[in-house]
NUVEXNU-145527 format. One record per residue (C-alpha): y, z, x; residue number from 0. Coordinates in Angstrom, 1 decimal, decimal comma. Last residue first. Example, Ala and Ser with C-alpha at 12.3 -4.5 7.8 and 13.67 -1.06 7.14 Angstrom:
REM NUVEXNU-145527
PT  north     up   east pos
PT   -1,1    7,1   13,7   1
PT   -4,5    7,8   12,3   0
END
This chain:
REM NUVEXNU-145527
PT  north     up   east pos
PT   -6,5  -11,6   36,6 382
PT   -9,0  -14,9   36,6 381
PT   -7,3  -18,3   36,7 380
PT   -8,0  -20,9   33,8 379
PT   -5,9  -23,7   33,7 378
PT   -6,5  -26,1   30,9 377
PT   -6,2  -23,5   28,5 376
PT   -2,7  -24,1   26,6 375
PT   -1,9  -26,2   29,3 374
PT    1,8  -25,8   28,4 373
PT    1,8  -21,8   28,6 372
PT   -0,3  -21,9   31,9 371
PT   -3,5  -20,1   31,0 370
PT   -4,3  -16,7   31,8 369
PT   -7,9  -15,4   32,5 368
PT   -9,0  -11,6   31,5 367
PT  -11,8  -10,1   32,7 366
PT  -13,8   -7,0   31,1 365
PT  -14,7   -8,6   27,6 364
PT  -18,5   -9,7   28,4 363
PT  -17,5  -13,0   26,9 362
PT  -14,6  -13,6   29,0 361
PT  -10,8  -12,2   27,8 360
PT   -7,9  -14,6   27,0 359
PT   -4,5  -15,0   28,1 358
PT   -2,1  -17,7   26,5 357
PT    1,6  -17,1   28,4 356
PT    4,4  -18,4   26,3 355
PT    6,9  -21,2   25,9 354
PT    7,4  -22,7   22,4 353
PT    6,8  -26,1   21,4 352
PT    3,4  -26,3   20,3 351
PT    4,2  -22,7   18,4 350
PT    2,3  -23,5   15,0 349
PT   -0,4  -25,6   16,8 348
PT   -1,1  -22,6   19,0 347
PT   -1,5  -20,4   16,6 346
PT   -4,0  -22,7   14,4 345
PT   -6,1  -22,9   17,4 344
PT   -6,1  -19,3   18,0 343
PT   -6,5  -18,4   14,5 342
PT   -9,7  -20,6   14,3 341
PT  -11,5  -19,3   17,7 340
PT  -11,0  -15,9   16,3 339
PT  -10,4  -12,9   18,6 338
PT   -7,0  -12,4   17,7 337
PT   -3,8  -10,7   19,7 336
PT    0,0  -11,7   19,7 335
PT    2,6  -10,2   21,5 334
PT    6,3  -11,2   20,8 333
PT    9,4  -11,7   22,7 332
PT   12,5  -11,6   20,4 331
PT   14,9  -14,7   19,5 330
PT   14,6  -14,3   15,7 329
PT   13,0  -18,0   15,4 328
PT   10,4  -16,5   18,2 327
PT    9,6  -13,4   15,8 326
PT    9,2  -15,5   12,9 325
PT    6,9  -17,4   14,8 324
PT    5,0  -14,8   15,9 323
PT    4,9  -13,0   12,7 322
PT    3,4  -16,1   11,1 321
PT    0,7  -16,7   13,7 320
PT   -2,1  -17,9   11,6 319
PT   -4,2  -14,6   12,3 318
PT   -2,5  -12,3   14,5 317
PT   -4,2   -9,1   14,0 316
PT   -2,6   -7,4   17,3 315
PT    1,0   -8,2   16,0 314
PT    3,3   -7,0   18,6 313
PT    7,2   -7,5   18,5 312
PT    9,0   -7,3   21,9 311
PT   12,7   -5,9   21,5 310
PT   15,7   -7,1   23,3 309
PT   17,1   -9,2   20,2 308
PT   16,6   -5,6   18,3 307
PT   14,0   -4,9   16,0 306
PT   13,7   -2,9   12,6 305
PT   15,5   -4,7   10,0 304
PT   15,5   -8,5   11,5 303
PT   12,1   -8,1   12,4 302
PT   11,0   -6,7    8,7 301
PT   13,5   -9,6    6,8 300
PT   12,0  -12,3    9,3 299
PT    8,4  -11,2    8,2 298
PT    9,4  -11,9    4,6 297
PT   10,8  -14,6    5,2 296
PT    7,6  -16,1    7,0 295
PT    5,3  -14,9    3,6 294
PT    1,7  -14,5    4,9 293
PT   -1,1  -16,1    5,5 292
PT   -4,4  -14,8    4,4 291
PT   -6,4  -17,8    4,9 290
PT   -4,1  -20,4    7,8 289
PT   -2,3  -23,4    7,1 288
PT   -0,6  -22,0    3,8 287
PT   -0,7  -24,1    0,4 286
PT    1,1  -22,0   -1,9 285
PT    2,4  -19,4    0,5 284
PT    2,5  -16,1   -0,1 283
PT    5,3  -14,5   -2,6 282
PT    7,6  -12,3   -1,4 281
PT    9,0  -10,4   -3,8 280
PT    9,8   -6,7   -2,3 279
PT   10,0   -3,2   -4,0 278
PT   10,9   -0,9   -1,8 277
PT   14,7   -1,4   -2,0 276
PT   17,1   -3,4    0,3 275
PT   20,8   -2,3    0,0 274
PT   23,3   -4,8   -1,6 273
PT   25,5   -7,2    0,0 272
PT   28,7   -7,1    2,3 271
PT   31,0   -7,4   -1,0 270
PT   34,2   -8,6    0,4 269
PT   34,0  -12,0   -1,7 268
PT   33,1   -9,8   -4,9 267
PT   36,4   -7,9   -4,8 266
PT   36,7   -4,2   -5,4 265
PT   39,9   -2,8   -7,0 264
PT   40,4    0,7   -6,8 263
PT   41,2    2,6   -9,8 262
PT   44,4    4,3  -11,3 261
PT   44,6    5,8  -14,8 260
PT   48,4    5,5  -16,3 259
PT   47,1    5,2  -19,8 258
PT   47,2    1,6  -20,0 257
PT   45,3    1,3  -17,2 256
PT   46,6    1,0  -13,6 255
PT   44,8   -1,3  -11,2 254
PT   45,0   -0,2   -7,4 253
PT   44,3   -3,1   -4,8 252
PT   48,0   -4,2   -5,1 251
PT   48,9   -4,3   -1,2 250
PT   51,5   -1,7   -2,4 249
PT   49,1    0,5   -4,2 248
PT   46,7    0,8   -1,2 247
PT   49,5    1,4    1,1 246
PT   50,3    4,4   -1,4 245
PT   47,1    5,5   -1,6 244
PT   46,8    5,7    2,3 243
PT   49,9    8,1    2,0 242
PT   47,9    9,9   -0,3 241
PT   44,8   10,4    2,0 240
PT   41,7    8,8    1,5 239
PT   39,0    8,6   -1,2 238
PT   40,5   11,5   -3,2 237
PT   38,9   14,4   -4,0 236
PT   36,6   15,9   -6,7 235
PT   35,2   18,9   -8,5 234
PT   38,0   18,9  -11,0 233
PT   39,8   15,6  -11,2 232
PT   42,0   14,6   -8,6 231
PT   45,8   15,9   -8,6 230
PT   48,2   13,9  -10,0 229
PT   52,1   13,5   -9,5 228
PT   52,3   10,4   -7,9 227
PT   49,6   12,0   -5,5 226
PT   48,9   15,9   -5,6 225
PT   46,6   17,5   -2,9 224
PT   42,9   17,3   -2,1 223
PT   42,9   14,5    0,2 222
PT   45,2   15,9    2,2 221
PT   43,1   19,0    3,2 220
PT   43,4   22,5    2,4 219
PT   40,8   22,7   -0,6 218
PT   39,1   19,3   -0,4 217
PT   36,6   19,4   -3,5 216
PT   33,5   17,2   -3,5 215
PT   33,0   14,0   -5,7 214
PT   34,9   11,0   -4,9 213
PT   38,1    9,7   -6,1 212
PT   40,1    6,5   -6,6 211
PT   37,4    5,3   -9,4 210
PT   35,8    2,1   -9,0 209
PT   37,2   -1,1  -10,4 208
PT   35,6   -4,7  -10,7 207
PT   36,8   -8,4   -8,6 206
PT   36,4  -11,8   -9,1 205
PT   39,0  -14,0   -7,3 204
PT   41,0  -16,7   -9,3 203
PT   44,4  -16,1   -7,7 202
PT   45,6  -14,6  -10,9 201
PT   42,6  -11,9  -10,8 200
PT   39,3  -12,2  -12,5 199
PT   37,5   -9,4  -13,8 198
PT   33,7   -9,2  -14,5 197
PT   32,5   -8,3  -11,0 196
PT   29,0   -7,1  -11,5 195
PT   27,6   -9,7  -13,7 194
PT   29,2  -12,9  -12,2 193
PT   28,4  -11,8   -8,5 192
PT   25,0  -10,7   -9,8 191
PT   24,9  -14,7  -11,1 190
PT   26,5  -16,2   -8,2 189
PT   23,5  -14,3   -5,9 188
PT   24,7  -11,1   -4,3 187
PT   23,7  -11,5   -0,2 186
PT   21,1   -9,0    0,9 185
PT   21,7   -6,3    3,6 184
PT   20,1   -5,8    6,7 183
PT   20,5   -1,9    7,6 182
PT   19,9   -2,2   11,1 181
PT   17,0    0,4   11,5 180
PT   15,9    0,9   15,2 179
PT   14,1    4,3   15,1 178
PT   15,7    7,4   16,4 177
PT   15,5   10,6   13,7 176
PT   12,5    8,7   12,8 175
PT   10,5    9,2   15,9 174
PT    7,7    6,7   16,3 173
PT    8,1    5,2   12,6 172
PT    6,3    4,4    9,8 171
PT    6,1    1,6    7,2 170
PT    3,2    1,3    4,7 169
PT    3,3   -2,3    3,4 168
PT    1,4   -2,6   -0,1 167
PT   -0,1   -5,4   -2,2 166
PT    0,9   -6,8   -5,4 165
PT    0,2   -8,9   -8,5 164
PT   -3,2   -7,6   -9,6 163
PT   -3,5   -8,1  -13,2 162
PT   -4,2   -4,9  -15,6 161
PT   -7,5   -3,8  -15,9 160
PT  -10,7   -4,3  -18,3 159
PT  -11,8   -7,7  -16,6 158
PT  -10,7  -11,6  -17,5 157
PT   -8,2  -12,4  -14,9 156
PT   -5,2  -13,6  -16,1 155
PT   -2,9  -13,4  -13,1 154
PT    1,3  -13,0  -13,1 153
PT    2,4  -15,2   -9,8 152
PT    1,4  -14,0   -6,3 151
PT    2,3  -11,6   -3,7 150
PT    4,8   -8,8   -5,0 149
PT    5,1   -6,5   -2,3 148
PT    5,4   -2,6   -2,8 147
PT    6,7   -1,0    0,1 146
PT    5,7    2,2    0,7 145
PT    8,5    3,6    2,8 144
PT    9,5    5,9    5,8 143
PT    6,6    8,0    7,0 142
PT    7,8    9,6   10,1 141
PT    7,8   13,1    9,0 140
PT    4,3   12,7    7,7 139
PT    3,4   12,6   11,1 138
PT    2,2    9,5   13,2 137
PT   -1,6    9,6   13,6 136
PT   -2,3   12,2   10,6 135
PT    0,4   10,7    8,3 134
PT   -1,4    7,1    9,2 133
PT   -5,1    8,5    8,2 132
PT   -3,7    9,8    5,0 131
PT   -1,7    6,3    4,4 130
PT   -4,8    4,2    5,4 129
PT   -6,7    6,1    2,2 128
PT   -4,4    5,0    0,0 127
PT   -4,2    1,6    1,3 126
PT   -8,0    0,9    0,3 125
PT   -8,2   -0,8   -2,8 124
PT   -4,3   -0,7   -3,1 123
PT   -4,1   -3,8   -0,5 122
PT   -2,7   -3,5    3,3 121
PT   -0,1   -4,3    5,4 120
PT    1,0   -2,1    8,3 119
PT    4,6   -1,9    9,3 118
PT    5,2    0,0   12,7 117
PT    8,3    1,0   13,9 116
PT    9,8    1,6   17,6 115
PT   12,8    3,7   18,8 114
PT   10,9    6,3   20,9 113
PT    8,9    3,0   22,2 112
PT    5,5    2,0   20,4 111
PT    2,7    1,3   22,8 110
PT    1,0    5,2   22,2 109
PT    1,2    4,8   18,7 108
PT   -0,5    1,5   18,9 107
PT   -3,2    3,1   20,6 106
PT   -3,9    5,7   17,8 105
PT   -3,3    3,2   15,0 104
PT   -6,2    0,9   16,7 103
PT   -8,5    3,8   16,3 102
PT   -7,7    4,3   13,1 101
PT   -8,3    1,1   11,9 100
PT  -11,9    0,7   12,9  99
PT  -12,5    4,6   12,1  98
PT  -11,4    3,5    8,4  97
PT  -13,9    0,5    8,7  96
PT  -16,5    2,5   10,1  95
PT  -16,3    4,9    7,3  94
PT  -16,2    2,6    4,5  93
PT  -19,1    0,4    5,9  92
PT  -18,0   -3,1    7,0  91
PT  -17,9   -6,6    5,7  90
PT  -15,0   -8,8    5,9  89
PT  -16,4  -11,8    8,0  88
PT  -13,9  -13,5   10,2  87
PT  -12,9  -17,4   10,9  86
PT  -16,6  -18,4    9,9  85
PT  -16,7  -22,3   10,2  84
PT  -18,2  -24,5    7,6  83
PT  -21,1  -24,5    4,7  82
PT  -21,6  -21,6    2,5  81
PT  -18,7  -23,1    0,7  80
PT  -16,5  -20,3   -1,1  79
PT  -13,6  -21,4    0,9  78
PT  -10,2  -19,4    1,1  77
PT   -7,4  -21,2    1,8  76
PT   -5,5  -23,2    4,1  75
PT   -8,6  -24,2    6,9  74
PT   -9,3  -27,6    5,2  73
PT  -11,2  -30,8    6,2  72
PT  -13,4  -29,4    8,9  71
PT  -14,4  -26,6    6,7  70
PT  -12,7  -23,0    7,0  69
PT  -14,7  -19,7    6,1  68
PT  -13,4  -16,3    5,4  67
PT  -16,4  -14,2    4,4  66
PT  -16,4  -11,6    2,0  65
PT  -16,6   -7,6    1,5  64
PT  -13,0   -6,9    0,9  63
PT  -12,7   -5,0    4,0  62
PT   -8,6   -5,2    3,6  61
PT   -8,7   -6,9    7,4  60
PT   -5,6   -5,9    9,2  59
PT   -2,1   -7,2    8,6  58
PT   -0,1   -5,6   11,4  57
PT    3,5   -5,5   12,0  56
PT    4,5   -3,5   15,1  55
PT    8,4   -3,2   16,6  54
PT    9,8   -1,9   19,2  53
PT    6,9   -2,1   22,0  52
PT    7,3   -0,6   25,3  51
PT    6,1    3,2   25,2  50
PT    3,4    2,5   27,5  49
PT    2,7   -0,4   29,5  48
PT    0,2   -0,9   32,1  47
PT   -2,5    1,5   30,4  46
PT   -1,1    0,9   26,9  45
PT   -1,4   -2,8   27,6  44
PT   -5,1   -2,7   28,9  43
PT   -6,1   -0,5   25,6  42
PT   -4,5   -3,0   23,3  41
PT   -6,4   -5,5   24,9  40
PT   -9,8   -3,9   24,3  39
PT   -9,2   -2,7   21,0  38
PT   -7,9   -6,2   20,0  37
PT  -11,2   -8,3   21,0  36
PT  -10,3  -11,4   22,7  35
PT   -7,7  -14,3   22,4  34
PT   -4,2  -13,2   23,7  33
PT   -1,3  -14,5   22,9  32
PT    2,0  -13,4   25,0  31
PT    5,8  -13,7   25,1  30
PT    7,6  -13,5   28,7  29
PT   11,3  -12,3   29,1  28
PT   10,1   -9,4   31,6  27
PT    6,6   -9,6   32,8  26
PT    3,6   -7,6   31,1  25
PT    1,2   -5,1   33,2  24
PT   -2,2   -5,4   31,9  23
PT   -4,0   -2,2   32,9  22
PT   -7,6   -2,5   33,9  21
PT   -9,6   -0,4   30,9  20
PT  -11,2    2,9   31,0  19
PT   -8,4    4,6   29,4  18
PT   -9,2    3,4   26,1  17
PT  -12,3    5,3   25,8  16
PT  -10,3    8,5   27,2  15
PT   -7,8    7,7   24,0  14
PT  -10,4    7,3   21,6  13
PT  -12,0   10,7   22,7  12
PT   -8,6   12,5   22,8  11
PT   -7,6   11,3   19,2  10
PT  -10,9   13,0   18,2   9
PT  -13,8   10,4   17,1   8
PT  -14,6   10,1   13,4   7
PT  -18,2    9,0   12,8   6
PT  -18,6    9,9    9,3   5
PT  -15,6   10,6    7,3   4
PT  -12,8   13,8    7,0   3
PT   -9,1   12,3    5,6   2
PT   -6,9   15,1    7,1   1
PT   -3,9   16,9    5,3   0
END
């Protein structure tokens, strides 16, 4: 399935255009902040470092048809005033916007390692079109999740529709058979432990019980044999061999009902946490330091789940730098890109105690200048 729209280039045309930029080679164990247009910078990175990025998170413009303006006394929320500095203008024709996103997705795919993943944060007005584009660029088999993110408290807008309390995150991989996924778990709250583990043993430990058997018959193996004169129910098998069941019973880990039915004890203090589902509640900061700033804990979850400590994390719509801060806190190297002066200023303030290399393009976009990570733009060297 393909989405057709005016101005859609072929992938060959996009990559040919990208190949005209001089390569930029990243240094090992170095984080980078780039100021400039992200297609140009992504092209330079791609021409020097293909398949090097393990995780990409982007929160691109949603084509909301509004300007994001900062006044001198406050840059933290969207301002409707006509005075102030424009952080970015979110006005594009729909065809141009879709191609703008698609061209960058093609480059991002090429930058991803074979174990890499990409998370695209988008809203429900345009997100379904982006989903079709991502199916085309990354392949439908590499679609992992459409995550619904509860972003705010319930709204009471006066319009003929339901309140909008969520947005969406599209999660794709470069190769779904190889992608990094650390299966991070969420620890149970005390309320959940009380609800799930209603029994208490003589030592005061909360527990529940589960059947000693599991689905599937074992015809000739040990788990299909009798134990204490019992066979597992039809269509099921013992979870472990009979001799191991004896050991569990001896250790006091099997509870026998009045009718002589054995069940395995599971203790709350040994629970490894629950599987993360595809509905998240990570509300945006009430007092953000940058418009459209996203929840730091949400970014830390994504980075913990889909990267390792030796991974590079990339955000080419870096905004206020939350992705970069999350990556830094989790000991990942990162690459941030943004062309807004206010975004760069905000990131520098956020990362003021962090070592990284700041690089910017000149007005033509053809030359790169680097600044010492402690000078923050005071020293410029053409590269």
